[in-house]
N, C-alpha and C positions, 0 to 999 in steps of 0.2 A: 419336912421335905427331904427326900433322898434323891441322889443322882448316881447313876452308874456310868462310869467312863470306861470305854473299851480301848485296850492297847494291844497291838501286835508287837511282840518282841523282835526287834530287828538286829542285824549284825552289829551295828554301831552301839547298841545297848549292852553288848556282852564283852566279857574278858576273853582271853585266849581259850579258856575251857568251855566257851559258849554259855556261860552263866551270867545273868544280868548283874552288872556292876551296881553296887548298892545306891549310889547317888541318883541313879535314874528313877528309883522309887520315889525319892523326894520330889523330883521334877514332875512325875506323874501325879503325885498327890496334889501338888500345886495346880497342875492343869485341871484336875478333877474339881478342886475347890472353886476355881474360877468358872468352870462350867456350871457348877451348882449355883453360884451367884447369878450367872446369866439366866439360868432356868427360873430363878425366883424374881427375875426382872430387876436385879441389882448389879448389873454388869459395870465394868469400869467407867464407861462413858456417863451413865446415870449417876454413879457415885460422885464423880467429879462435877458434873454440871448442876445437879440438884442439891447435893449435900456438901460440896466443896471438899470431898474426901478423895485424896489422890491414890487411894487403894486402902486395903486393910492389911498392913504389914504383919509379917510373922515376928513373934517375940520368942517363940519356943517351938521346937519340932521334935518328934520322937518316932521311932520305928522299931518294931520287933519282927525279926525274920523267922518264919516257921518252916519254910521249904524253899528250895531253889526254883527260880524261874529261868527258863532256857530259851535259846534261839527258836523262834517259830511259835512259842506259846501265845495264846490269846488270853490276856488277863482282863478281869473285870474289877474295877476299882469303885466300890460303893462308898459314897461319902455323904455325911450329914452333919449338921450342927448338933452336938451332943450336950453342950452346956453354954449358957450365957452368964457372964458376969456383968458388972456395971459398965465397964469400958472395954471389955474383952469377950471373946467367945472361942470355943474349941470346936474344930472340925475333925471328926473321927473318920478314919479310912480303913476299910477291910478290903484286902487285895486277894483275889482268888484266881485260880486257873481251874475252871470248872468247879468241882466240889472241893478242891484242895485249897485250904487257906495258906497263902504264900506269905503274907505279911499283914500286920496290923500297925496302925500309926495314928498320930494326931498332930494337929497344928494349933497352937494358940495364936490368935490374931487380935489386933487392937483396932478400934475405931479411932481414927485421928483426922485432924484437919491442920491446915497451915496455922502456925502460931500467929495470933493477931499482932504480936510485938516484934516478930522476926519471921519474915516470909520464907526464909531458908530452913526453918525448923518446924517439926511436926509436934503437935500436942494432942494427947488423948482426950476424948470426949465420951460421954455416955452413948452407948449403942441405942439408936432410936427404937422405940417400941414397934414401929411398922416393919423394920428390918427383922426384928425378933419374931414377929408374927408370920412374916413371909417365909422364914427359914425354919420355923418350929417343926419338930417331928410330931405328927399326930399320935 
């Protein structure tokens, strides 16, 4: 499954040169991933109530910047799960302004639940097969 998240670059996203400040790309990647999970019917509420998962936290994030994004640009952030491990998965992001590739990135996330011995601690668990099937790229 793939999802495309559209973002219009606003004044607050930019530095004084009207170029997007890099941390906004990480926020947009996170927004796109959450929308991907929603599209697959695995949004935050279902994860918590059905699986006891308070979210799928990031353990690693990476971005490579290819071109500048500027004030007024309309960006398309394509995201999909590119790899599943036993307890983790990778969400890949390609960020474009029309035909121009602006940035590429990925997020490694883990499937976790409250630790049965310590409610204030999270413990990783295997990613359920149904989640993998719902988010698989055909």
